[in-house]
KEKETI-261044 format. One record per residue (C-alpha): residue number from 0; residue in one letter; x, y, z. Coordinates in steps of 0.02 Angstrom, whole numbers, padded with zeros to 5 digits, always signed. Each point is the difference from the previous one (the first is absolute). Layout:
% residues N
NUM a X Y Z .
...
This chain:
% residues 482
0 x +00583 -00106 +00981 .
1 x +00072 -00173 +00027 .
2 x +00174 -00003 -00089 .
3 x +00021 -00149 -00123 .
4 x +00180 -00066 +00001 .
5 x +00079 +00054 -00156 .
6 x +00087 -00166 -00057 .
7 x -00169 -00096 +00034 .
8 x -00085 +00110 -00108 .
9 x +00120 -00004 -00153 .
10 x +00037 -00170 +00013 .
11 x -00190 -00033 -00016 .
12 x -00019 +00112 -00146 .
13 x +00144 -00073 -00088 .
14 x -00071 -00174 +00031 .
15 x -00166 +00036 -00049 .
16 x +00055 +00080 -00167 .
17 x +00110 -00150 -00043 .
18 x +00162 +00063 -00033 .
19 x +00064 -00168 -00033 .
20 x +00180 +00013 -00046 .
21 x +00010 +00177 +00042 .
22 x -00044 -00034 +00189 .
23 x +00149 +00048 +00101 .
24 x +00107 -00127 +00071 .
25 x +00122 +00010 +00165 .
26 x +00066 -00112 +00137 .
27 x -00094 -00062 +00069 .
28 x -00125 -00033 -00138 .
29 x -00158 +00056 +00107 .
30 x +00075 +00183 +00035 .
31 x -00043 +00147 -00090 .
32 x +00100 +00149 +00003 .
33 x -00098 +00152 +00033 .
34 x +00126 +00123 -00063 .
35 x +00041 -00090 -00152 .
36 x -00182 +00013 -00057 .
37 x -00023 +00175 +00056 .
38 x +00137 +00047 -00085 .
39 x -00043 -00058 -00167 .
40 x -00093 +00100 -00126 .
41 x -00050 -00163 -00085 .
42 x -00070 -00077 +00171 .
43 x -00084 +00158 +00049 .
44 x -00096 -00018 -00167 .
45 x -00052 -00171 +00033 .
46 x -00062 +00078 +00174 .
47 x -00107 +00141 -00110 .
48 x -00068 -00144 -00115 .
49 x -00052 -00097 +00147 .
50 x -00087 +00142 +00086 .
51 x -00111 +00040 -00165 .
52 x -00057 -00189 +00031 .
53 x -00037 +00040 +00195 .
54 x -00106 +00143 -00059 .
55 x -00099 -00114 -00121 .
56 x -00046 -00119 +00147 .
57 x -00161 -00037 +00040 .
58 x +00025 +00091 +00166 .
59 x +00020 +00172 -00082 .
60 x -00048 +00035 -00187 .
61 x -00018 -00169 -00065 .
62 x -00160 -00006 +00107 .
63 x -00031 +00086 +00165 .
64 x +00010 +00186 -00044 .
65 x -00095 -00004 -00168 .
66 x -00129 -00118 +00072 .
67 x -00027 +00097 +00157 .
68 x -00017 +00161 -00099 .
69 x -00140 -00087 -00101 .
70 x -00108 -00067 +00122 .
71 x +00008 +00149 +00130 .
72 x -00099 +00106 -00134 .
73 x -00168 -00006 -00078 .
74 x +00048 -00083 -00164 .
75 x +00046 -00188 +00060 .
76 x -00052 -00126 +00124 .
77 x +00036 -00169 +00040 .
78 x -00118 -00134 -00041 .
79 x -00115 -00101 +00103 .
80 x +00094 -00165 -00016 .
81 x +00049 -00083 +00183 .
82 x +00174 -00054 -00048 .
83 x +00049 +00181 -00047 .
84 x +00042 +00136 +00040 .
85 x +00142 -00034 +00124 .
86 x -00056 +00068 +00171 .
87 x +00164 +00100 +00012 .
88 x -00045 +00096 -00170 .
89 x -00173 +00019 +00034 .
90 x +00035 +00110 +00163 .
91 x +00045 +00132 -00131 .
92 x -00153 -00025 -00090 .
93 x -00113 +00001 +00170 .
94 x +00105 +00160 +00064 .
95 x +00036 -00115 +00152 .
96 x +00193 +00050 +00016 .
97 x +00063 +00032 +00174 .
98 x +00173 +00008 +00082 .
99 x -00013 -00188 +00056 .
100 x -00093 -00076 -00165 .
101 x +00078 +00095 -00144 .
102 x -00038 -00121 -00135 .
103 x +00113 +00015 -00133 .
104 x +00077 +00165 +00051 .
105 x +00140 -00087 +00088 .
106 x +00058 -00117 -00145 .
107 x +00010 +00180 -00103 .
108 x +00088 +00085 +00134 .
109 x +00122 -00128 +00025 .
110 x +00036 -00038 -00181 .
111 x +00014 +00186 -00044 .
112 x +00134 +00017 +00148 .
113 x +00087 -00147 -00066 .
114 x +00020 +00071 -00182 .
115 x +00052 +00165 +00093 .
116 x +00137 -00090 +00088 .
117 x +00072 -00071 -00156 .
118 x -00008 +00166 -00082 .
119 x +00090 +00071 +00145 .
120 x +00147 -00132 -00019 .
121 x +00012 +00052 -00180 .
122 x -00001 +00209 +00024 .
123 x +00103 -00016 +00148 .
124 x +00147 -00113 -00090 .
125 x -00011 +00038 -00184 .
126 x +00128 +00151 +00008 .
127 x +00135 -00103 +00081 .
128 x -00031 -00162 -00116 .
129 x +00110 -00051 -00129 .
130 x -00062 -00012 -00174 .
131 x -00048 +00132 -00130 .
132 x -00043 +00163 +00030 .
133 x -00151 +00016 -00120 .
134 x -00067 -00168 +00075 .
135 x +00010 +00090 +00175 .
136 x -00088 +00141 -00061 .
137 x -00143 -00096 -00073 .
138 x -00019 -00128 +00150 .
139 x -00005 +00160 +00115 .
140 x -00129 +00096 -00087 .
141 x -00112 -00162 -00008 .
142 x +00020 -00039 +00174 .
143 x -00045 +00185 +00059 .
144 x -00138 -00003 -00128 .
145 x -00075 -00168 +00075 .
146 x +00031 +00058 +00180 .
147 x -00093 +00168 -00035 .
148 x -00142 -00116 -00080 .
149 x -00010 -00116 +00162 .
150 x -00006 +00133 +00113 .
151 x -00132 +00082 -00090 .
152 x -00108 -00159 -00015 .
153 x +00013 +00000 +00194 .
154 x -00045 +00176 +00026 .
155 x -00149 -00010 -00081 .
156 x -00053 -00163 +00083 .
157 x +00070 +00022 +00169 .
158 x -00034 +00196 +00023 .
159 x -00148 +00106 -00022 .
160 x -00007 +00096 -00172 .
161 x +00071 +00185 -00020 .
162 x -00179 +00071 -00012 .
163 x -00039 -00056 +00176 .
164 x +00142 +00110 +00103 .
165 x +00131 +00030 -00118 .
166 x +00187 -00005 +00036 .
167 x -00016 -00003 +00181 .
168 x -00096 -00172 +00005 .
169 x +00098 -00159 +00051 .
170 x +00111 -00074 -00115 .
171 x +00113 -00155 -00014 .
172 x +00153 -00054 +00093 .
173 x +00135 +00045 -00132 .
174 x +00130 -00137 +00001 .
175 x +00142 +00058 -00127 .
176 x +00141 -00104 +00061 .
177 x +00010 -00197 +00016 .
178 x +00088 +00045 +00160 .
179 x -00113 +00110 +00090 .
180 x -00140 -00050 +00118 .
181 x -00149 +00126 -00022 .
182 x -00152 -00003 +00105 .
183 x -00059 +00186 -00013 .
184 x -00125 +00055 -00119 .
185 x +00025 +00149 -00122 .
186 x -00125 +00121 -00044 .
187 x -00084 -00033 -00154 .
188 x +00083 +00169 -00069 .
189 x +00173 -00090 +00033 .
190 x -00052 -00165 -00063 .
191 x -00048 +00085 -00184 .
192 x +00151 +00102 +00027 .
193 x +00098 -00157 +00003 .
194 x -00105 -00085 -00145 .
195 x +00037 +00148 -00109 .
196 x +00176 +00010 +00042 .
197 x +00031 -00176 -00056 .
198 x -00094 +00015 -00158 .
199 x +00081 +00161 -00044 .
200 x +00174 -00075 +00027 .
201 x -00055 -00140 -00101 .
202 x -00062 +00104 -00139 .
203 x +00176 +00083 -00016 .
204 x +00094 -00171 +00027 .
205 x -00098 -00093 -00164 .
206 x +00034 +00019 -00169 .
207 x -00135 +00034 -00125 .
208 x -00127 -00151 -00061 .
209 x +00042 -00103 -00144 .
210 x -00170 -00061 -00017 .
211 x +00060 -00174 -00058 .
212 x -00150 -00142 +00017 .
213 x +00026 -00061 +00186 .
214 x +00109 +00161 +00072 .
215 x -00149 +00058 +00103 .
216 x +00024 -00156 +00116 .
217 x +00123 +00109 +00092 .
218 x -00025 +00168 +00057 .
219 x +00046 +00124 -00117 .
220 x +00049 +00191 -00019 .
221 x -00196 +00042 -00061 .
222 x -00066 -00139 +00126 .
223 x +00067 +00116 +00123 .
224 x -00087 +00141 -00061 .
225 x -00162 -00091 -00004 .
226 x +00014 -00057 +00182 .
227 x +00045 +00188 +00044 .
228 x -00151 +00054 -00082 .
229 x -00099 -00125 +00102 .
230 x +00089 +00049 +00165 .
231 x -00048 +00181 -00032 .
232 x -00169 -00028 -00046 .
233 x -00011 -00094 +00172 .
234 x +00090 +00157 +00095 .
235 x -00130 +00124 -00087 .
236 x +00136 +00094 -00091 .
237 x -00087 +00011 -00161 .
238 x +00137 +00109 -00099 .
239 x +00121 -00138 +00030 .
240 x -00118 -00135 -00050 .
241 x -00045 +00075 -00155 .
242 x +00192 +00045 -00033 .
243 x +00060 -00180 +00012 .
244 x -00163 -00064 -00088 .
245 x +00027 +00101 -00140 .
246 x +00195 -00052 -00021 .
247 x -00065 -00174 -00006 .
248 x -00136 +00039 -00126 .
249 x +00143 +00084 -00110 .
250 x +00112 -00141 +00009 .
251 x -00151 -00130 -00045 .
252 x -00137 +00104 -00077 .
253 x -00197 -00062 -00041 .
254 x +00068 -00107 -00157 .
255 x +00053 -00128 +00147 .
256 x -00164 +00000 +00080 .
257 x -00100 -00169 -00017 .
258 x -00165 +00024 -00111 .
259 x -00160 -00062 -00022 .
260 x +00063 -00153 -00108 .
261 x +00172 -00019 +00091 .
262 x -00051 +00016 +00183 .
263 x +00103 -00175 +00050 .
264 x +00103 -00015 +00158 .
265 x +00132 -00111 -00069 .
266 x +00176 +00018 +00067 .
267 x +00086 +00166 -00041 .
268 x -00133 +00086 -00100 .
269 x +00001 +00158 -00070 .
270 x -00049 +00079 +00155 .
271 x +00124 -00079 +00122 .
272 x +00111 +00114 +00096 .
273 x +00047 -00110 +00126 .
274 x -00050 -00183 +00047 .
275 x +00060 -00138 +00084 .
276 x +00034 -00146 -00096 .
277 x -00059 -00169 +00046 .
278 x +00073 -00157 -00077 .
279 x -00014 -00191 +00044 .
280 x +00139 +00030 +00131 .
281 x -00093 +00131 +00102 .
282 x -00181 -00030 -00043 .
283 x -00115 -00031 +00152 .
284 x -00121 -00098 -00089 .
285 x -00167 -00004 +00088 .
286 x +00059 +00097 +00132 .
287 x +00048 +00145 -00091 .
288 x -00094 +00151 -00075 .
289 x -00097 -00061 -00157 .
290 x -00069 -00158 +00080 .
291 x -00080 +00113 +00129 .
292 x -00131 +00069 -00135 .
293 x -00005 -00131 -00123 .
294 x -00093 -00177 +00036 .
295 x +00053 -00084 -00159 .
296 x +00140 -00147 +00009 .
297 x -00016 -00015 +00188 .
298 x +00025 +00186 +00033 .
299 x -00089 +00051 +00166 .
300 x -00108 +00146 -00078 .
301 x -00046 +00063 +00170 .
302 x -00013 +00182 -00045 .
303 x -00128 +00061 -00120 .
304 x -00079 +00170 -00055 .
305 x -00150 +00069 +00080 .
306 x -00138 +00063 -00104 .
307 x +00067 +00177 +00024 .
308 x +00145 -00042 -00082 .
309 x -00091 -00097 -00148 .
310 x -00097 +00152 -00028 .
311 x +00149 +00111 -00002 .
312 x +00068 -00106 -00151 .
313 x -00161 +00008 -00083 .
314 x +00001 +00182 -00022 .
315 x +00096 +00012 -00164 .
316 x -00043 -00080 -00167 .
317 x +00115 -00143 -00022 .
318 x +00113 +00027 +00138 .
319 x +00134 -00129 -00013 .
320 x +00024 -00003 +00190 .
321 x -00181 -00074 +00012 .
322 x +00063 -00160 -00123 .
323 x +00107 -00045 +00177 .
324 x -00150 -00044 +00084 .
325 x -00021 -00194 +00003 .
326 x -00111 -00123 +00080 .
327 x +00035 -00009 +00198 .
328 x -00032 -00135 +00137 .
329 x -00178 +00054 +00011 .
330 x -00034 -00025 -00179 .
331 x -00013 +00185 -00048 .
332 x +00104 +00097 -00112 .
333 x +00111 +00100 +00134 .
334 x +00164 -00074 +00019 .
335 x +00110 +00139 -00073 .
336 x +00146 -00096 -00068 .
337 x +00127 +00146 -00048 .
338 x +00150 -00137 +00038 .
339 x +00009 -00134 -00121 .
340 x +00096 -00143 +00035 .
341 x +00123 -00037 -00148 .
342 x +00029 -00183 +00054 .
343 x -00114 -00134 -00059 .
344 x -00092 -00092 +00153 .
345 x +00100 +00035 +00161 .
346 x +00086 +00154 +00041 .
347 x -00142 +00127 +00012 .
348 x +00112 +00139 +00055 .
349 x +00108 -00026 -00143 .
350 x -00012 +00185 -00058 .
351 x +00107 +00149 +00032 .
352 x -00074 +00142 +00135 .
353 x -00004 +00164 -00052 .
354 x +00046 +00129 +00103 .
355 x +00019 +00156 -00095 .
356 x -00104 +00037 -00161 .
357 x -00019 +00133 -00134 .
358 x -00193 +00007 +00027 .
359 x +00030 +00060 +00188 .
360 x +00107 +00141 -00058 .
361 x -00146 +00072 -00100 .
362 x -00117 -00016 +00143 .
363 x +00132 +00073 +00109 .
364 x +00022 +00155 -00111 .
365 x -00181 +00012 -00007 .
366 x -00035 +00010 +00181 .
367 x +00146 +00125 +00040 .
368 x -00046 +00113 -00135 .
369 x -00190 -00007 +00054 .
370 x +00060 +00058 +00176 .
371 x +00087 +00156 -00082 .
372 x +00170 -00058 -00052 .
373 x +00068 +00059 -00178 .
374 x -00148 +00038 -00121 .
375 x -00130 -00037 +00132 .
376 x -00164 -00069 -00049 .
377 x +00009 +00013 -00198 .
378 x +00178 -00125 +00012 .
379 x -00085 -00097 +00130 .
380 x -00142 -00040 -00130 .
381 x +00124 -00032 -00138 .
382 x +00090 -00128 +00093 .
383 x -00152 -00091 +00060 .
384 x -00074 +00011 -00189 .
385 x +00166 -00084 -00068 .
386 x -00031 -00153 +00099 .
387 x -00182 -00008 -00017 .
388 x +00018 +00005 -00192 .
389 x +00099 -00152 +00016 .
390 x -00130 -00086 +00101 .
391 x -00167 +00022 -00115 .
392 x -00053 -00013 -00158 .
393 x -00121 +00150 +00021 .
394 x +00109 +00131 +00068 .
395 x -00106 +00132 -00054 .
396 x -00137 -00059 +00122 .
397 x +00117 +00010 +00158 .
398 x +00118 +00111 -00030 .
399 x +00028 +00110 +00165 .
400 x -00047 +00175 +00012 .
401 x -00029 +00008 +00181 .
402 x +00074 +00120 +00116 .
403 x +00030 +00020 +00200 .
404 x -00029 -00140 +00107 .
405 x -00100 -00098 -00135 .
406 x +00162 +00003 -00096 .
407 x +00100 -00075 +00141 .
408 x -00129 -00134 +00026 .
409 x -00006 -00038 -00179 .
410 x +00197 -00032 +00008 .
411 x -00023 -00094 +00152 .
412 x -00130 -00117 -00078 .
413 x +00118 -00032 -00150 .
414 x +00139 -00039 +00108 .
415 x -00113 -00150 +00085 .
416 x -00036 -00062 -00177 .
417 x +00174 +00020 -00071 .
418 x +00108 -00045 +00167 .
419 x -00112 -00140 +00080 .
420 x +00095 -00147 +00079 .
421 x +00171 +00102 -00026 .
422 x +00013 +00043 +00190 .
423 x -00090 +00169 -00007 .
424 x -00177 -00039 +00062 .
425 x -00043 +00055 +00182 .
426 x +00160 +00117 -00015 .
427 x -00071 +00121 -00139 .
428 x -00161 +00017 +00126 .
429 x +00100 +00038 +00168 .
430 x +00123 +00108 -00086 .
431 x -00137 +00105 -00068 .
432 x -00084 +00000 +00169 .
433 x -00164 -00102 -00082 .
434 x -00102 -00109 +00102 .
435 x -00018 -00179 -00064 .
436 x -00184 -00054 -00032 .
437 x -00044 -00177 -00029 .
438 x -00185 -00043 -00038 .
439 x -00061 -00134 +00115 .
440 x -00082 -00096 -00156 .
441 x +00178 -00022 -00068 .
442 x +00070 -00087 +00157 .
443 x -00126 -00127 +00058 .
444 x +00056 -00154 +00072 .
445 x +00188 +00055 -00006 .
446 x +00025 -00007 +00196 .
447 x +00002 +00185 +00000 .
448 x -00087 +00093 +00143 .
449 x -00125 +00135 -00069 .
450 x +00085 +00115 +00122 .
451 x +00162 -00006 -00078 .
452 x -00048 +00028 -00189 .
453 x +00006 +00180 +00000 .
454 x +00160 +00074 +00075 .
455 x +00043 +00180 +00007 .
456 x +00170 +00047 -00078 .
457 x +00072 +00065 +00161 .
458 x -00029 -00173 +00086 .
459 x +00145 -00081 +00074 .
460 x -00038 -00176 -00081 .
461 x +00024 +00078 -00171 .
462 x +00194 -00018 +00046 .
463 x +00090 -00136 +00078 .
464 x +00047 +00000 +00179 .
465 x +00190 -00047 +00041 .
466 x +00010 -00173 +00025 .
467 x -00010 -00053 +00198 .
468 x +00157 -00095 -00008 .
469 x +00096 +00159 -00058 .
470 x -00074 +00094 +00129 .
471 x +00051 -00132 +00121 .
472 x +00175 -00012 -00055 .
473 x +00049 +00167 -00027 .
474 x -00116 +00103 +00103 .
475 x -00046 +00107 -00142 .
476 x -00144 +00120 +00001 .
477 x -00168 -00076 -00058 .
478 x -00104 +00077 -00131 .
479 x -00126 +00138 +00065 .
480 x -00157 -00090 +00007 .
481 x +00041 -00166 +00045 .
């Protein structure tokens, strides 16, 4: 990993955040004292806020990861226009990633480690910094939680899923200090151990949620529990996945689920557990997430739903998720507009980015129970039915009573409906070992070779290769299969 000079990094973040009168002044004026920044709780807090913004950039959660997750699965595709999609993004859709042509994977890798380097500076220096002890604990807890989240997103993107080879599979280079250079890859087991260590440490440091409007723009104690439920699900630790999902549900129960008449993705809605705050200062406009799926007001709208997904949304009477379908570039009703621009005219990505929602916790609890955790299949049915009851006006006709594999598939289908365009998509297929099937008639004239439409879950092209520039610079071992 290339080491970023601390002074340059911190100076850049402080300038970007517009510190105005709080900007450090020294003699000579252009010199920033690294120690003065790293030894100040106030300045480290600004670095943390800046890192939330880094996570929301278009090269991470603000576009690349969510868009990649969508187009590599069966539910979304690029439109037939000539201007869009960007060539480097269509590489993922076409399953044409290679070590020397990894498309947007390289951007995601670099942006993720940029965020990790910032978080390491905070984690390594907060204890000795001058300032309020309670503030130190909060800052450290949030930084550890975010680092665990970023490493998890890297693991599910650049390493094979747990189901393929378990703990012995290739993991990530674990850079845990701003001073160290790491080129050796850990095992996947070691990677998950570090992710969970960060999350458990964060959980112990953070105080209880206040649930004030807007408080979930930061990672909170309940947000950490939700993230742990997700991580344990990917690790196939069903008991712990159920445990933490149920703890979130206990803190934020069924009454906070959006319903048939209240299914609106406003900022900080009732289901919000953690979402990235987007304002006029950090909105990416037409380059951000919302503009990728919405063609209105100058949006690019280059990703639309397939017939497969439209049919999924038509399964229930009056499913509010089907109401999110709007007219697309091709003149059909297959633009799935989950991210609604809150500003008039421009700024199509002026909307918050949901990272963790209450609906996901009911689905995690259902899947974990369906695999034998807790009360088993009856409990799984209860969790799934709770969600379905809030997604149709005819619950009696769609109540779940399936068992075995049929129940697991029903849960997986509900995840596709509920969590579409929220960074799950293809990840849900490969972590379950399910092949991706894309009907030819749904992907005509999109530039995809018919030979690349159906992909086995174990195919190396379901995950990103380590960027060639990183391999060349560090000598790191490339991912098996590339």
